[in-house]
C-alpha positions in Angstrom: 0.0 0.0 0.0 2.9 2.3 0.7 4.2 2.0 -2.9 0.7 2.1 -4.3 0.2 5.4 -2.6 3.6 6.7 -3.7 2.8 5.8 -7.3 -0.7 7.4 -7.1 0.6 10.7 -5.7 4.0 11.1 -7.3 2.9 11.0 -11.0 0.3 13.7 -10.6 2.7 16.7 -10.6 4.4 15.4 -13.7 1.2 15.1 -15.8 1.1 18.8 -17.0 4.7 18.6 -18.2 4.0 15.3 -19.9 0.9 16.8 -21.7 2.9 19.8 -22.8 5.8 17.6 -24.2 3.3 15.3 -26.0 1.4 18.3 -27.6 -1.8 17.3 -25.8 -2.6 20.2 -23.4 -6.1 20.4 -24.9 -6.7 16.8 -23.9 -5.2 17.2 -20.4 -8.7 17.0 -18.7 -9.1 13.6 -20.3 -5.7 12.5 -18.9 -6.7 13.8 -15.4 -10.3 12.6 -15.4 -9.9 9.1 -16.9 -8.0 7.9 -13.8 -11.1 8.8 -11.6 -13.5 7.2 -14.1 -11.5 4.0 -14.3 -11.1 3.8 -10.5 -14.8 3.7 -10.1 -15.0 0.8 -12.5 -11.9 -0.9 -10.9 -13.5 -0.7 -7.4 -16.7 -2.4 -8.6 -14.8 -5.0 -10.5 -12.5 -5.7 -7.6 -15.4 -5.9 -5.2 -17.4 -8.3 -7.3 -14.3 -10.5 -8.0 -13.4 -10.5 -4.3 -17.0 -11.5 -3.3 -17.0 -14.3 -5.9 -13.6 -15.9 -5.4 -11.8 -14.2 -2.5 -9.8 -11.0 -2.4 -6.4 -12.5 -3.2 -7.0 -12.8 -7.0 -8.1 -9.2 -7.7 -5.3 -8.0 -5.4 -2.7 -9.9 -7.3 -4.2 -8.9 -10.7 -4.3 -5.2 -9.6 -0.7 -5.2 -8.6 0.5 -6.7 -11.8 -1.7 -4.3 -13.8 -0.2 -1.4 -11.8 3.3 -2.2 -13.0 2.2 -2.7 -16.6 0.3 0.6 -16.7 3.3 2.6 -15.4 5.4 1.2 -18.2 2.7 2.1 -20.7 2.6 5.7 -19.4 6.4 5.9 -19.3 6.8 4.9 -22.9 4.0 7.2 -24.2 4.6 8.7 -27.7 1.2 10.5 -27.8 -1.3 12.0 -25.4 -3.6 9.1 -26.2 -1.2 6.5 -24.9 -0.7 8.5 -21.8 -4.5 8.7 -21.3 -4.7 4.9 -21.8 -2.0 4.4 -19.2 -3.8 6.6 -16.7 -7.1 4.8 -17.4 -5.4 1.4 -16.7 -3.8 2.9 -13.7 -7.2 4.0 -12.3 -8.5 0.5 -13.0 -5.6 -1.1 -11.1 -5.8 1.4 -8.2 -9.5 0.8 -7.7 -9.0 -3.0 -7.7 -6.1 -2.8 -5.3 -7.9 -0.5 -2.8 -11.1 -2.5 -2.7 -9.2 -5.8 -2.6 -7.0 -4.8 0.3 -10.1 -3.8 2.4 -11.8 -7.0 1.4 -8.7 -9.0 2.3 -8.5 -7.5 5.7 -12.2 -8.4 6.3 -11.6 -12.0 5.0 -8.2 -12.8 6.5 -8.0 -10.9 9.8 -9.9 -11.6 13.0 -12.2 -8.9 14.3 -9.8 -7.7 17.0 -7.1 -6.9 14.3 -9.2 -5.4 11.6 -9.2 -1.8 13.0 -5.4 -1.9 13.4 -4.9 -3.2 9.9 -7.1 -0.5 8.4 -5.3 2.2 10.4 -2.0 0.9 9.2 -3.3 1.1 5.6 -4.2 4.7 6.1 -0.9 5.5 7.7 0.9 4.1 4.6 -0.3 7.2 2.7 1.3 9.8 5.0 4.9 9.6 3.8 4.0 9.3 0.1 1.9 12.4 0.4 4.9 14.3 1.9 7.7 12.9 -0.2 6.3 11.7 -3.4 5.2 15.0 -5.2 8.3 17.1 -4.5 10.6 14.1 -5.3 8.8 13.5 -8.5 9.0 17.2 -9.3 12.8 17.1 -8.8 13.2 14.1 -11.0 11.0 15.6 -13.8 12.9 18.9 -13.6 16.4 17.5 -13.5 15.9 14.5 -15.7 12.5 13.6 -17.4 8.9 12.9 -16.5 9.4 9.5 -18.0 12.0 8.6 -15.4 9.3 9.1 -12.7 7.0 6.5 -14.3 9.9 4.1 -15.0 11.3 4.4 -11.5 7.9 3.8 -9.9 7.4 0.7 -12.2 10.7 -0.7 -10.9 9.8 0.0 -7.3 6.3 -1.5 -7.6 7.6 -4.6 -9.5 9.1 -6.2 -6.3 5.9 -6.1 -4.1 3.8 -7.1 -7.1 5.9 -10.2 -7.6 5.8 -10.9 -3.8 2.1 -10.6 -3.7 1.6 -12.9 -6.7 4.1 -15.5 -5.2 2.5 -15.5 -1.7 -1.1 -15.6 -2.9 -0.6 -18.1 -5.7 -2.7 -21.2 -5.0 -4.3 -19.8 -1.9 -8.0 -20.7 -1.6 -9.7 -18.0 0.5 -13.5 -18.3 1.1 -15.4 -15.4 -0.4 -16.8 -12.9 2.1 -20.4 -13.4 3.2 -22.8 -11.4 1.1 -24.2 -8.4 3.0 -27.8 -8.3 4.0 -30.0 -6.6 1.5 -31.5 -3.3 2.5 -35.1 -2.2 2.0 -35.8 -1.3 -1.6 -37.2 2.1 -0.6 -33.8 3.1 0.8 -31.3 1.5 -1.5 -31.1 2.1 -5.3 -30.6 -0.8 -7.6 -27.4 -2.8 -7.1 -24.4 -1.0 -8.7 -23.7 -3.9 -11.0 -20.6 -4.1 -13.1 -22.6 -3.0 -16.2 -23.7 0.2 -14.5 -20.2 1.0 -13.4 -18.9 0.3 -16.9 -21.5 2.6 -18.4 -20.7 5.4 -16.0 -17.0 5.1 -16.6 -17.5 5.1 -20.3 -19.8 8.1 -20.2 -17.2 10.0 -18.1 -14.4 9.2 -20.5 -16.5 10.2 -23.5 -17.5 13.5 -21.9 -13.9 14.3 -20.9 -12.8 13.8 -24.5 -15.8 15.7 -25.9 -15.1 18.9 -24.0 -11.7 19.2 -25.6 -13.2 20.7 -28.8 -16.3 22.3 -30.2 -16.8 20.6 -33.6 -19.7 18.2 -34.4 -17.6 15.1 -33.5 -16.7 16.4 -30.1 -20.3 17.5 -29.4 -21.5 14.0 -30.3 -19.1 12.5 -27.8 -20.4 14.9 -25.2 -24.0 14.0 -25.9 -23.2 10.2 -25.7 -21.4 10.7 -22.5 -24.2 12.7 -21.0 -26.8 10.1 -22.0 -24.8 7.3 -20.2 -24.3 9.4 -17.1 -27.9 10.6 -16.9 -29.3 7.0 -17.4 -26.8 5.1 -15.2 -25.2 7.4 -12.6 -28.4 7.8 -10.5 -28.4 4.0 -9.9 -25.2 4.4 -7.9 -26.5 7.1 -5.6 -29.3 7.3 -2.9 -32.7 8.4 -4.2 -33.2 12.1 -4.0 -29.5 13.0 -4.4 -30.0 15.2 -7.4 -32.7 17.3 -5.7 -30.7 17.5 -2.4 -33.1 15.6 -0.3 -32.6 16.2 3.4 -30.3 13.8 5.2 -28.1 11.4 3.3 -29.0 12.5 -0.2 -27.9 16.1 0.4 -24.8 14.9 2.2 -23.8 12.8 -0.8 -24.5 15.6 -3.2 -22.3 18.0 -1.2 -19.5 15.5 -1.2 -19.5 15.5 -5.0 -19.6 19.3 -5.2 -16.7 19.8 -2.8 -14.6 17.1 -4.3 -15.3 18.4 -7.8 -14.0 21.9 -6.9 -10.9 20.6 -5.2 -10.0 18.1 -7.9 -10.4 20.7 -10.6 -8.1 23.1 -8.8 -5.7 20.2 -8.4 -5.7 19.6 -12.1 -5.8 23.1 -13.5 -3.4 25.0 -11.2 -0.4 22.8 -12.1 -1.4 23.0 -15.8 -1.5 26.8 -15.5 1.9 26.9 -13.8 3.5 24.7 -16.4 2.0 26.0 -19.6 1.4 29.7 -18.8 3.8 30.6 -16.0 6.8 28.4 -16.8 7.0 27.2 -13.2 9.5 24.3 -12.4 8.0 20.9 -11.6 9.4 21.1 -8.1 7.1 24.0 -7.3 4.2 21.9 -8.3 5.4 19.0 -6.2 5.8 21.3 -3.1 2.2 22.6 -3.7 0.9 19.1 -3.5 2.9 18.4 -0.4 1.7 21.6 1.2 -1.9 20.6 0.3 -1.5 17.2 2.0 -0.1 18.8 5.2 -2.9 21.4 5.2 -5.6 18.8 4.7 -4.3 16.7 7.6 -4.0 19.8 9.8 -7.5 21.0 9.0 -8.9 17.5 9.5 -7.2 17.3 13.0 -8.5 20.8 13.9 -12.1 20.0 13.1 -12.0 16.8 15.1 -10.3 18.2 18.1 -10.7 22.0 18.3 -14.1 22.3 16.6 -15.7 19.0 17.6 -18.5 20.8 19.6 -19.6 22.8 16.5 -22.6 21.6 14.5 -21.3 19.6 11.6 -23.3 21.4 9.0 -21.7 24.7 10.2 -18.3 23.2 9.5 -19.5 22.2 6.0 -20.4 25.9 5.4 -17.0 27.0 6.6 -15.2 24.5 4.4 -17.2 25.6 1.3 -16.4 29.2 2.0 -12.7 28.4 2.3 -12.9 26.5 -1.0 -14.4 29.7 -2.5 -11.5 31.7 -1.2 -9.1 29.2 -2.8 -10.9 29.6 -6.1 -10.5 33.4 -5.8 -6.8 33.0 -5.1 -6.4 30.7 -8.2 -8.2 33.2 -10.4 -5.9 36.0 -9.0 -2.9 33.8 -9.8 -3.7 34.0 -13.5 -2.8 37.7 -13.6 0.6 38.1 -15.2 1.8 40.5 -12.4 1.2 37.8 -9.8 4.1 35.5 -8.9 3.7 31.8 -9.6 3.5 30.8 -5.9 0.1 32.7 -5.6 -1.6 30.2 -7.9 0.2 27.4 -6.2 -1.0 28.5 -2.8 -4.6 28.1 -3.9 -4.1 24.3 -3.7 -3.0 24.6 0.0 -6.0 26.9 0.9 -8.4 24.5 -0.9 -6.9 21.6 1.1 -7.8 23.4 4.3 -11.4 23.7 3.1 -11.6 20.1 2.2 -10.0 19.1 5.5 -12.9 20.7 7.2 -15.7 19.7 4.7 -14.9 16.1 3.9 -14.7 14.6 7.4 -17.7 16.6 8.5 -19.7 15.2 5.6 -18.5 11.7 6.4 -19.7 12.0 10.0 -23.0 13.3 8.8 -23.4 10.5 6.3 -22.9 7.9 9.1 -25.2 9.8 11.4 -27.9 9.7 8.8 -27.6 5.9 8.4 -28.4 3.0 10.7 -25.6 0.7 11.7 -26.5 -1.9 9.1 -26.5 0.8 6.3 -23.3 2.6 7.0 -21.4 0.5 4.4 -23.9 1.5 1.8 -23.6 5.2 2.8 -19.8 5.0 2.6 -20.0 3.5 -0.9 -22.4 6.2 -2.0 -20.1 9.0 -0.7 -17.2 7.5 -2.7 -19.2 7.3 -5.8 -20.4 10.9 -5.5 -16.9 12.0 -5.0 -15.8 10.4 -8.3 -18.8 11.7 -10.2 -18.4 15.2 -8.8 -14.8 15.2 -9.8 -15.6 14.1 -13.3 -18.6 16.5 -13.8 -17.0 19.7 -12.4 -13.7 19.1 -14.2 -15.6 18.5 -17.5 -17.6 21.7 -17.2 -14.5 23.7 -16.4 -12.6 22.1 -19.2 -15.4 22.9 -21.7 -15.4 26.6 -20.6 -11.6 26.8 -20.8 -11.5 25.3 -24.3 -14.3 27.5 -25.4 -12.4 30.6 -24.3 -9.2 29.5 -26.0 -11.2 28.6 -29.1 -12.7 32.1 -29.2 -9.2 33.6 -29.2 -8.8 34.6 -25.5 -5.4 34.5 -23.8 -4.5 31.4 -21.7 -4.7 33.5 -18.6 -8.2 34.6 -19.4 -9.3 31.1 -20.1 -8.0 29.8 -16.9 -9.6 32.7 -15.0 -13.0 31.8 -16.5 -12.6 28.1 -15.6 -11.7 29.0 -12.1 -14.6 31.5 -11.9 -17.0 28.7 -12.8 -15.9 26.8 -9.6 -17.6 29.5 -7.5 -21.0 28.1 -8.4 -20.6 24.7 -6.7 -19.0 26.4 -3.7 -22.0 28.7 -3.4 -24.4 25.8 -3.9 -22.7 23.8 -1.1 -23.0 26.8 1.2 -26.7 27.2 0.6 -27.5 23.4 0.8 -25.4 22.7 3.9 -28.4 23.1 6.2 -30.1 20.2 4.5 -27.4 17.9 5.9 -28.1 18.8 9.5 -29.0 16.1 12.0 -32.5 16.7 13.3 
């Protein structure tokens, strides 16, 4: 899990440089978004596989695929190959994450599961601090390809170990969870539904890269798939912000969408418009990780007596402030670190907003429904990231196609992010515990 986290976090700061070198800046939203779309599919695939034949097989397959996809990305000769590599990486990441959780449930006794899960979470701390700046240094001094190749070599050893240790093991599948009442639970998120949602997201991310008829058809096809299938993965009433769990799930999507879009566009702005070194981008990611952790600690210790929906409002307002900083960072007179600091401020907002929404989602669910609520929150996070990034990408490419400067296009894309921040602020009261 340590090397999986390192691989997941280290490559992100190098993607804008890779897109620029491969002459694919217009398709950067596809490169950034297809990982999220594929991870949703990978999670469902890994979960179904683990339930059917035990967690060891999807875990081993995911680890092998992780090595292969890093090599595919490292050897990219076009932006399309890089996008394919990132899609496969998301598929592998989703399978590994779900399989590890399932393996803990299937192989560990009750008294050790909490410790094992805590250890898995701790494995992400050092990668979040070291991975992005180290990758930025390697990309700046050598090549972005060296980051992918190096991570493939590092990941190869644990992948081979996992395959060797689990080969021939026969683990019993986990017991199927009790079915919930049909009035509260949407139809089962079958593999077909997850595949359709992932395909719709990928089509939409490609479609917003241009404004000719072909791109518009791709957008239309992606929207049809998302409109038809995405609601089946979420609680009923999510789109109309129904009180309780539906509104909580919706706000998780809005907040995650704003943060993920800033995390994608700020580095792209720094590389393509400001000429910032990759190490600055890596430091921004590290600062965001520290800020998120600090804000999360503060809301759990210093602000624990505050009503949770008030913390949601505060987090959304901090996200809005981060958006304003990012927009100001597009001005030529502003130094590059102004735009980079937007990622740190946004992480503070998410450190307050995300844990509060998680607590609210569990409070709105009975004990035998909390797994379902957690899954819905994760799905909303992925869908929110894909949707908000797609809309911002469409506006950015429309501005650039109309002849505006890069700075003006980025400023418009950042300005669009104020809408979900305002919506989250207004809807926060619908998440309150009555």
